[in-house]
C-alpha positions in Angstrom: 171.6 33.5 81.9 173.4 31.2 84.3 174.3 32.7 87.7 177.8 32.6 89.1 177.5 30.0 91.8 180.9 30.7 93.4 179.5 33.4 95.6 175.8 32.9 94.9 173.9 34.9 92.3 174.2 38.7 92.6 170.6 39.8 93.3 171.2 42.9 91.2 171.9 40.8 88.1 168.2 39.7 87.8 167.1 43.3 88.4 169.5 44.6 85.7 168.3 42.0 83.2 164.7 43.0 83.9 165.5 46.7 83.6 167.2 46.2 80.3 164.1 44.4 79.0 161.8 47.1 80.3 164.0 49.8 78.7 164.1 48.1 75.3 160.3 47.5 75.4 159.3 51.0 76.5 162.1 53.2 75.3 162.2 54.7 78.8 163.9 53.9 82.1 161.9 53.1 85.2 161.0 56.1 87.4 163.6 55.0 90.1 166.4 54.7 87.6 168.8 57.1 89.3 168.3 55.5 92.7 168.7 52.0 91.3 171.9 53.0 89.4 173.4 54.3 92.6 172.6 51.1 94.3 173.8 49.0 91.4 177.2 50.6 91.2 177.8 50.7 94.9 176.3 47.3 96.0 177.1 45.0 93.1 179.0 41.7 93.8 179.7 40.7 90.3 181.6 43.0 88.0 179.3 42.1 85.1 176.4 43.9 86.9 178.6 47.0 87.1 179.4 46.8 83.3 175.7 46.1 82.4 174.5 49.0 84.5 177.0 51.3 83.0 175.8 50.3 79.5 172.2 50.8 80.4 172.9 54.2 82.0 175.0 55.4 79.0 171.9 54.8 76.8 169.4 56.2 79.3 171.1 59.6 79.6 170.8 60.1 75.8 167.7 60.6 73.7 166.1 57.3 72.8 168.0 55.6 69.9 166.8 52.0 69.2 169.9 51.0 67.4 172.3 52.2 70.0 170.2 50.7 72.8 170.1 47.3 71.2 173.9 47.4 70.5 174.6 48.3 74.1 172.3 45.5 75.3 174.1 43.1 72.9 177.5 44.1 74.3 176.2 43.4 77.8 174.7 40.0 76.8 177.9 39.0 75.0 180.0 40.0 78.1 177.5 38.2 80.4 177.8 35.0 78.4 181.6 35.1 78.7 181.3 36.0 82.4 179.0 33.0 83.0 181.4 30.7 81.4 184.3 31.6 83.7 183.9 34.6 86.0 187.5 34.7 87.2 188.9 34.7 83.7 186.4 37.3 82.5 187.1 39.7 85.5 190.8 39.3 85.1 190.6 40.2 81.4 188.2 43.1 82.1 190.5 44.7 84.7 193.6 44.1 82.5 191.9 46.0 79.7 190.9 48.8 82.0 194.4 49.1 83.4 195.9 49.3 79.9 193.7 52.3 79.1 194.8 54.3 82.1 196.8 57.3 81.2 199.6 56.2 83.6 200.2 53.2 81.4 200.7 55.2 78.2 204.0 56.8 77.3 204.0 60.6 77.5 204.5 62.5 74.3 205.4 66.1 74.0 203.5 67.2 70.9 
């Protein structure tokens, strides 16, 4: 994958890609997964790292399911390709989609 050269490559992106490959090859996360996840979600520079780490962790906390893991990895790779094409556009769309899902943006119903 091409790195976002606006700010320099996020060093956690290469680690994330490596961890995904390891997870898919072994059906297990690395022993330092929890510590790495904490670092990944607090020290990332590029939002795609946060998204990819969340996808990895969502799989890792469940019993191994090859199909689910590969679908999550595909979602990450698809998002990463779009991110690499235009990081600013991708991040804007990503945050817009998140804001739309916030409860404060939905009309209240009394049912």
